[in-house]
Each structure stands twice: as structure tokens, then as C-alpha cells.
SEPA-182271 format. One line per field, with one value per atom (N, C-alpha, C): residue number from 0; atom name; x, y, z; residue in one letter. Coordinates in steps of 0.2 Angstrom, whole numbers. Last residue first. Layout:
% residues N
nr: [NUM/...];
atom: [CA/...];
X: [X/...];
Y: [Y/...];
Z: [Z/...];
rest: [A/...];
% end
This chain:
% residues 192
nr: [191/191/191/190/190/190/189/189/189/188/188/188/187/187/187/186/186/186/185/185/185/184/184/184/183/183/183/182/182/182/181/181/181/180/180/180/179/179/179/178/178/178/177/177/177/176/176/176/175/175/175/174/174/174/173/173/173/172/172/172/171/171/171/170/170/170/169/169/169/168/168/168/167/167/167/166/166/166/165/165/165/164/164/164/163/163/163/162/162/162/161/161/161/160/160/160/159/159/159/158/158/158/157/157/157/156/156/156/155/155/155/154/154/154/153/153/153/152/152/152/151/151/151/150/150/150/149/149/149/148/148/148/147/147/147/146/146/146/145/145/145/144/144/144/143/143/143/142/142/142/141/141/141/140/140/140/139/139/139/138/138/138/137/137/137/136/136/136/135/135/135/134/134/134/133/133/133/132/132/132/131/131/131/130/130/130/129/129/129/128/128/128/127/127/127/126/126/126/125/125/125/124/124/124/123/123/123/122/122/122/121/121/121/120/120/120/119/119/119/118/118/118/117/117/117/116/116/116/115/115/115/114/114/114/113/113/113/112/112/112/111/111/111/110/110/110/109/109/109/108/108/108/107/107/107/106/106/106/105/105/105/104/104/104/103/103/103/102/102/102/101/101/101/100/100/100/99/99/99/98/98/98/97/97/97/96/96/96/95/95/95/94/94/94/93/93/93/92/92/92/91/91/91/90/90/90/89/89/89/88/88/88/87/87/87/86/86/86/85/85/85/84/84/84/83/83/83/82/82/82/81/81/81/80/80/80/79/79/79/78/78/78/77/77/77/76/76/76/75/75/75/74/74/74/73/73/73/72/72/72/71/71/71/70/70/70/69/69/69/68/68/68/67/67/67/66/66/66/65/65/65/64/64/64/63/63/63/62/62/62/61/61/61/60/60/60/59/59/59/58/58/58/57/57/57/56/56/56/55/55/55/54/54/54/53/53/53/52/52/52/51/51/51/50/50/50/49/49/49/48/48/48/47/47/47/46/46/46/45/45/45/44/44/44/43/43/43/42/42/42/41/41/41/40/40/40/39/39/39/38/38/38/37/37/37/36/36/36/35/35/35/34/34/34/33/33/33/32/32/32/31/31/31/30/30/30/29/29/29/28/28/28/27/27/27/26/26/26/25/25/25/24/24/24/23/23/23/22/22/22/21/21/21/20/20/20/19/19/19/18/18/18/17/17/17/16/16/16/15/15/15/14/14/14/13/13/13/12/12/12/11/11/11/10/10/10/9/9/9/8/8/8/7/7/7/6/6/6/5/5/5/4/4/4/3/3/3/2/2/2/1/1/1/0/0/0];
atom: [N/CA/C/N/CA/C/N/CA/C/N/CA/C/N/CA/C/N/CA/C/N/CA/C/N/CA/C/N/CA/C/N/CA/C/N/CA/C/N/CA/C/N/CA/C/N/CA/C/N/CA/C/N/CA/C/N/CA/C/N/CA/C/N/CA/C/N/CA/C/N/CA/C/N/CA/C/N/CA/C/N/CA/C/N/CA/C/N/CA/C/N/CA/C/N/CA/C/N/CA/C/N/CA/C/N/CA/C/N/CA/C/N/CA/C/N/CA/C/N/CA/C/N/CA/C/N/CA/C/N/CA/C/N/CA/C/N/CA/C/N/CA/C/N/CA/C/N/CA/C/N/CA/C/N/CA/C/N/CA/C/N/CA/C/N/CA/C/N/CA/C/N/CA/C/N/CA/C/N/CA/C/N/CA/C/N/CA/C/N/CA/C/N/CA/C/N/CA/C/N/CA/C/N/CA/C/N/CA/C/N/CA/C/N/CA/C/N/CA/C/N/CA/C/N/CA/C/N/CA/C/N/CA/C/N/CA/C/N/CA/C/N/CA/C/N/CA/C/N/CA/C/N/CA/C/N/CA/C/N/CA/C/N/CA/C/N/CA/C/N/CA/C/N/CA/C/N/CA/C/N/CA/C/N/CA/C/N/CA/C/N/CA/C/N/CA/C/N/CA/C/N/CA/C/N/CA/C/N/CA/C/N/CA/C/N/CA/C/N/CA/C/N/CA/C/N/CA/C/N/CA/C/N/CA/C/N/CA/C/N/CA/C/N/CA/C/N/CA/C/N/CA/C/N/CA/C/N/CA/C/N/CA/C/N/CA/C/N/CA/C/N/CA/C/N/CA/C/N/CA/C/N/CA/C/N/CA/C/N/CA/C/N/CA/C/N/CA/C/N/CA/C/N/CA/C/N/CA/C/N/CA/C/N/CA/C/N/CA/C/N/CA/C/N/CA/C/N/CA/C/N/CA/C/N/CA/C/N/CA/C/N/CA/C/N/CA/C/N/CA/C/N/CA/C/N/CA/C/N/CA/C/N/CA/C/N/CA/C/N/CA/C/N/CA/C/N/CA/C/N/CA/C/N/CA/C/N/CA/C/N/CA/C/N/CA/C/N/CA/C/N/CA/C/N/CA/C/N/CA/C/N/CA/C/N/CA/C/N/CA/C/N/CA/C/N/CA/C/N/CA/C/N/CA/C/N/CA/C/N/CA/C/N/CA/C/N/CA/C/N/CA/C/N/CA/C/N/CA/C/N/CA/C/N/CA/C/N/CA/C/N/CA/C/N/CA/C/N/CA/C/N/CA/C/N/CA/C/N/CA/C/N/CA/C/N/CA/C/N/CA/C/N/CA/C/N/CA/C/N/CA/C/N/CA/C/N/CA/C/N/CA/C/N/CA/C/N/CA/C/N/CA/C/N/CA/C/N/CA/C/N/CA/C/N/CA/C/N/CA/C/N/CA/C/N/CA/C/N/CA/C/N/CA/C/N/CA/C/N/CA/C];
X: [-25/-23/-16/-26/-30/-27/-18/-16/-20/-25/-19/-16/-37/-38/-31/-32/-35/-35/-27/-22/-25/-39/-33/-29/-49/-49/-43/-46/-47/-46/-32/-39/-40/-19/-22/-30/-15/-14/-17/-17/-22/-21/-14/-11/-17/-12/-16/-13/-10/-5/-9/-19/-19/-13/-15/-14/-14/-21/-20/-20/-15/-17/-16/-18/-16/-19/-12/-15/-13/-13/-12/-16/-8/-12/-9/-9/-6/-11/-4/-9/-6/-1/1/-5/-3/-4/-3/-1/-8/-9/9/8/1/9/12/11/-8/-1/2/-24/-20/-13/-28/-28/-24/-36/-33/-34/-35/-36/-32/-40/-37/-40/-38/-39/-36/-39/-41/-42/-41/-39/-43/-35/-40/-38/-29/-28/-34/-31/-34/-33/-25/-32/-35/-12/-14/-21/-12/-6/-8/-23/-22/-17/-21/-27/-27/-10/-9/-16/-15/-10/-10/-23/-26/-22/-13/-18/-21/-6/-3/-8/-16/-14/-10/-15/-22/-20/-2/-5/-11/-2/3/0/-12/-12/-8/-6/-13/-13/11/6/0/13/16/10/16/14/18/11/14/11/12/11/14/7/11/8/7/5/10/2/7/4/1/-2/4/-1/4/0/-6/-8/-3/-8/-4/-7/-16/-12/-9/-29/-26/-22/-31/-31/-28/-32/-26/-26/-35/-37/-31/-29/-35/-37/-19/-17/-23/-14/-20/-19/-2/-3/-10/4/-1/-2/18/15/10/20/20/16/28/25/26/28/29/25/34/32/33/32/33/31/33/35/36/39/36/38/41/40/36/42/48/47/34/33/39/34/38/37/28/24/28/39/36/32/41/46/43/28/30/36/29/24/26/40/40/35/34/40/41/24/22/28/31/26/24/39/42/37/30/34/37/25/21/24/37/34/29/40/44/41/29/29/34/23/27/27/14/14/18/7/10/9/3/7/11/-6/1/5/-18/-16/-8/-19/-18/-15/-21/-15/-13/-34/-27/-21/-45/-41/-35/-51/-49/-45/-53/-47/-46/-64/-57/-52/-73/-72/-65/-74/-72/-69/-79/-73/-70/-92/-87/-80/-98/-97/-91/-98/-94/-93/-105/-99/-95/-115/-117/-111/-107/-112/-114/-101/-97/-101/-113/-108/-104/-117/-121/-117/-106/-108/-112/-107/-101/-102/-119/-118/-112/-116/-121/-121/-106/-105/-110/-113/-108/-106/-122/-125/-119/-113/-117/-120/-108/-103/-107/-119/-116/-112/-121/-126/-124/-109/-110/-116/-112/-106/-107/-123/-124/-118/-116/-122/-123/-107/-104/-110/-115/-111/-109/-121/-125/-121/-109/-113/-117/-106/-101/-105/-117/-116/-111/-114/-121/-120/-102/-102/-109/-107/-102/-102/-115/-118/-113/-106/-111/-114/-98/-95/-100/-107/-104/-101/-109/-115/-112/-96/-99/-105/-95/-91/-93/-106/-106/-101/-100/-107/-107/-89/-88/-94/-95/-91/-90/-102/-106/-102/-92/-97/-100/-85/-82/-87/-96/-93/-90/-97/-102/-100/-84/-86/-92/-85/-80/-82/-95/-96/-91/-89/-96/-97/-79/-78/-84/-87/-82/-81/-93/-97/-93/-82/-86/-90/-78/-73/-77/-89/-87/-83/-88/-94/-93/-76/-77/-83/-80/-75/-75/-89/-92/-86/-81/-87/-89/-72/-70/-76/-79/-77/-75/-73/-77/-74];
Y: [-953/-956/-960/-946/-952/-956/-935/-939/-946/-928/-931/-936/-924/-929/-932/-915/-921/-927/-905/-909/-915/-901/-904/-908/-894/-901/-905/-880/-883/-890/-876/-878/-881/-875/-870/-871/-885/-886/-881/-880/-885/-886/-866/-869/-874/-862/-865/-868/-850/-854/-856/-847/-847/-852/-838/-845/-844/-829/-829/-836/-823/-828/-827/-814/-813/-819/-811/-816/-814/-808/-805/-808/-815/-817/-813/-815/-811/-813/-826/-823/-820/-829/-828/-825/-829/-835/-834/-816/-819/-825/-807/-810/-813/-802/-798/-801/-806/-805/-801/-801/-804/-802/-805/-801/-804/-808/-812/-807/-807/-803/-806/-810/-813/-809/-809/-805/-810/-819/-813/-809/-836/-831/-824/-845/-841/-836/-861/-854/-851/-874/-869/-862/-881/-881/-876/-881/-877/-876/-890/-890/-886/-887/-894/-894/-874/-876/-883/-875/-872/-873/-882/-885/-882/-872/-878/-882/-863/-861/-867/-871/-869/-867/-871/-877/-876/-858/-861/-867/-856/-852/-855/-866/-866/-862/-861/-867/-868/-848/-848/-855/-844/-847/-848/-830/-836/-838/-820/-820/-826/-816/-821/-819/-809/-807/-812/-812/-814/-811/-811/-808/-809/-819/-819/-816/-819/-815/-815/-830/-828/-825/-827/-829/-826/-833/-829/-832/-839/-833/-829/-847/-845/-839/-850/-855/-853/-837/-842/-848/-821/-828/-833/-809/-812/-819/-807/-808/-811/-811/-809/-811/-805/-808/-806/-809/-805/-809/-808/-812/-807/-807/-804/-808/-808/-812/-808/-805/-802/-807/-804/-808/-805/-801/-799/-804/-809/-802/-799/-824/-821/-814/-834/-826/-824/-847/-843/-836/-862/-855/-851/-876/-873/-865/-883/-881/-878/-884/-890/-888/-870/-874/-880/-868/-864/-867/-877/-878/-874/-872/-879/-880/-860/-860/-867/-864/-860/-860/-871/-875/-871/-861/-867/-871/-853/-850/-856/-862/-859/-856/-863/-869/-867/-850/-854/-860/-849/-844/-848/-865/-859/-855/-875/-872/-866/-885/-878/-875/-898/-897/-890/-898/-899/-898/-896/-890/-892/-907/-901/-896/-917/-917/-911/-911/-911/-912/-914/-908/-907/-925/-926/-920/-921/-926/-927/-913/-910/-915/-922/-917/-914/-929/-933/-928/-919/-922/-926/-917/-912/-915/-930/-927/-922/-931/-936/-933/-923/-920/-925/-932/-925/-922/-942/-943/-937/-934/-938/-939/-931/-925/-928/-943/-939/-934/-947/-951/-947/-937/-937/-941/-939/-933/-933/-952/-951/-945/-949/-953/-953/-940/-938/-942/-950/-944/-941/-958/-961/-955/-948/-951/-954/-946/-941/-943/-959/-956/-950/-959/-964/-962/-949/-949/-953/-955/-949/-948/-966/-967/-961/-959/-964/-965/-953/-949/-953/-964/-960/-955/-969/-973/-969/-959/-960/-965/-960/-954/-955/-972/-971/-965/-969/-974/-974/-960/-958/-963/-968/-962/-960/-977/-979/-974/-968/-972/-974/-964/-959/-962/-977/-973/-968/-979/-983/-980/-968/-968/-973/-972/-965/-965/-984/-984/-977/-979/-984/-984/-972/-969/-973/-982/-977/-973/-990/-993/-987/-981/-983/-987/-980/-974/-976/-994/-990/-984/-995/-1000/-996/-986/-985/-989/-991/-985/-984/-1003/-1004/-997/-998/-1002/-1003/-992/-988/-992/-1003/-998/-994/-1010/-1013/-1008/-1001/-1002/-1005/-1002/-995/-996/-1015/-1013/-1006/-1015/-1019/-1017/-1007/-1005/-1009/-1015/-1009/-1006/-1025/-1027/-1020/-1020/-1022/-1024/-1004/-1011/-1014/-989/-993/-1000];
Z: [818/812/813/831/830/824/828/834/833/819/817/822/825/820/818/835/837/832/827/831/833/820/816/821/826/827/823/823/830/831/812/813/820/811/815/816/803/810/814/790/793/800/782/788/792/765/771/776/756/759/766/740/748/750/727/729/737/714/721/724/699/702/710/684/692/695/668/673/680/651/658/663/637/643/649/620/626/631/607/611/617/589/596/600/576/580/587/572/571/575/584/577/577/596/591/584/601/602/597/608/602/604/625/619/614/640/634/628/657/651/645/673/667/661/690/684/678/699/701/695/701/696/698/715/712/707/718/716/713/721/726/724/711/711/716/704/709/709/693/698/704/686/688/694/682/686/689/675/681/686/664/668/675/658/661/665/655/660/662/645/651/657/635/639/645/631/634/638/627/632/636/616/622/628/607/611/617/604/607/611/608/603/607/619/615/611/632/625/621/648/644/637/663/656/652/680/674/668/697/691/685/711/706/700/728/722/717/741/736/730/758/751/746/775/769/763/784/786/780/785/779/780/798/794/787/804/806/802/800/798/799/804/808/806/796/803/806/781/784/791/769/775/778/753/757/763/743/748/752/725/732/737/710/715/722/692/699/704/676/682/688/659/666/670/647/647/654/642/648/648/631/631/637/633/634/634/636/635/638/637/632/631/647/642/636/656/654/647/660/656/653/666/661/656/677/672/665/684/681/676/688/684/680/696/690/686/706/702/696/711/708/704/717/712/708/727/722/716/734/731/726/739/734/731/748/742/737/754/754/748/751/758/759/740/740/747/744/739/739/754/756/751/747/752/754/740/736/741/751/746/742/756/760/755/749/747/751/754/747/745/767/766/759/765/768/766/762/757/759/773/767/762/782/783/777/776/776/777/778/771/771/792/788/781/801/798/793/806/802/799/812/806/802/822/817/811/829/826/821/834/830/826/842/836/831/851/847/841/857/854/849/863/858/854/871/866/860/880/876/870/886/882/878/892/887/883/902/897/891/909/905/900/915/910/906/922/917/912/931/927/921/938/935/930/944/940/935/952/946/941/961/956/951/967/964/959/973/968/964/982/976/971/990/986/980/996/992/988/1002/997/993/1011/1006/1001/1019/1015/1010/1024/1020/1016/1031/1026/1021/1041/1037/1030/1047/1044/1039/1052/1047/1044/1061/1056/1050/1070/1066/1060/1075/1072/1067/1081/1076/1072/1091/1087/1081/1098/1095/1090/1102/1098/1094/1111/1105/1100/1121/1117/1111/1125/1122/1118/1131/1125/1121/1141/1136/1130/1149/1146/1140/1152/1148/1145/1160/1155/1150/1170/1166/1160/1176/1173/1168/1181/1176/1172/1190/1185/1179/1199/1196/1190/1203/1199/1196/1209/1203/1199/1220/1216/1209/1226/1223/1218/1230/1225/1222/1239/1233/1228/1246/1246/1239/1251/1246/1246];
rest: [A/A/A/K/K/K/K/K/K/K/K/K/S/S/S/K/K/K/A/A/A/A/A/A/D/D/D/P/P/P/A/A/A/A/A/A/S/S/S/L/L/L/N/N/N/I/I/I/L/L/L/P/P/P/T/T/T/E/E/E/L/L/L/S/S/S/L/L/L/D/D/D/L/L/L/R/R/R/L/L/L/Q/Q/Q/R/R/R/A/A/A/S/S/S/S/S/S/G/G/G/G/G/G/T/T/T/I/I/I/R/R/R/C/C/C/A/A/A/K/K/K/V/V/V/R/R/R/A/A/A/L/L/L/P/P/P/L/L/L/R/R/R/K/K/K/E/E/E/I/I/I/D/D/D/G/G/G/L/L/L/W/W/W/N/N/N/Q/Q/Q/V/V/V/K/K/K/A/A/A/Y/Y/Y/E/E/E/D/D/D/E/E/E/I/I/I/V/V/V/L/L/L/T/T/T/T/T/T/L/L/L/V/V/V/S/S/S/K/K/K/P/P/P/I/I/I/I/I/I/K/K/K/N/N/N/D/D/D/R/R/R/A/A/A/T/T/T/K/K/K/V/V/V/E/E/E/T/T/T/K/K/K/R/R/R/S/S/S/R/R/R/V/V/V/L/L/L/T/T/T/I/I/I/G/G/G/R/R/R/E/E/E/R/R/R/L/L/L/S/S/S/F/F/F/E/E/E/I/I/I/I/I/I/G/G/G/E/E/E/V/V/V/E/E/E/Q/Q/Q/E/E/E/T/T/T/Q/Q/Q/A/A/A/K/K/K/D/D/D/V/V/V/Y/Y/Y/P/P/P/V/V/V/W/W/W/A/A/A/Q/Q/Q/L/L/L/F/F/F/R/R/R/R/R/R/I/I/I/E/E/E/E/E/E/T/T/T/E/E/E/A/A/A/K/K/K/T/T/T/R/R/R/A/A/A/T/T/T/L/L/L/I/I/I/E/E/E/S/S/S/A/A/A/Q/Q/Q/R/R/R/A/A/A/G/G/G/E/E/E/A/A/A/T/T/T/F/F/F/A/A/A/D/D/D/Q/Q/Q/K/K/K/A/A/A/T/T/T/E/E/E/A/A/A/S/S/S/N/N/N/K/K/K/M/M/M/A/A/A/T/T/T/V/V/V/K/K/K/H/H/H/H/H/H/V/V/V/T/T/T/Q/Q/Q/A/A/A/F/F/F/Y/Y/Y/T/T/T/V/V/V/L/L/L/G/G/G/I/I/I/F/F/F/M/M/M/M/M/M/L/L/L/V/V/V/V/V/V/C/C/C/A/A/A/L/L/L/Q/Q/Q/K/K/K/P/P/P/N/N/N/M/M/M];
% end
């Protein structure tokens, strides 16, 4: 083979290699362009989903505004009595403050509700009080102020041992509420 032919073969091999690398680079560039286009489309779809979520969140906030304000108004009362001892202390303090000394009987028991995570326990307090009519009635009103979440399960008012006295048989159920068990409580406390 003469030198011209050899140079021609080397040149043809060089052109073949350049063409091969050019095609490989062209395929990679095309793949990258397709990938970039897909990423743009995915970003556009994600932006649309984000905007739809923001609209849904704003609508849900607007629809639940009244309920959330109602809950916020009751949170201080919920926080006031979180244990059995706090409920007993509130009742004891109220009795002392109102000057009621004739407590015939007093019993407190804790009821547990395993299926209710927001109200896992409640305190059932049973009292039999005998004192002056005004003192007993004012005490009952005071308990309603101090424990507004308490539910009167039984209330029986009869005459006392004298004409001015009144006997009150009362059963109160006070829920011990766990707001941290509510689904959105953790989120709302983090934002506040």
C-alpha cells in the first residue's frame, strides 16, 4: 500500500470516529433535551397541584374559622382541669370559699374511655351537701363558672334538717381533655 492510500485509510478512520462521536453526542443531547422537557412538564404539573392545594387549604381554613375560634375560646377552660387532683382542688377550694362546711359525703372516681383519645378520662364527683339555701345555690353557680365543661349527671335538691337549710345530692362528670391527641393540634401549636 502506498503512502497516499494509507493516508486515505487513516483519514477515513478519523472521519468515521468523528462521525461516531458526533452521533453519540447528538443522541445524548437529544436525550437531555427530552429529559429537560419532561422535567419542565413535571414542574408545571407540580405547580398546578401546589396552587390547587393552596386554594383547598384557604377554603378549608375559611370554612373552619368559626370552629377554630370556638375551640380557642375553650382552650383555657380545658387547660384549667387536666388531672383528677386539679378537679378535686377546684371543688374543694370552691367549698371553702363559699363557706360550706356540712359536706355529708364526697366521692370521686376516674372513668377511663379507651376508644376516645381526645377525652381519655373523666372524673365523676358525687357530693351530698347540706347548708343554707343561698350558700348551696351560690356554690353550684360557682362550680359552673370554675368547671364549665363539667356535666351534671344527677342533681337532687331536698329540704335540709332545718327550714333554712337545703340538701343537695349532686353528681358531676368532668372530662379530662387531651387536645394533643387531636389530629391538627400538633400542627397548630407549631405555627403558634
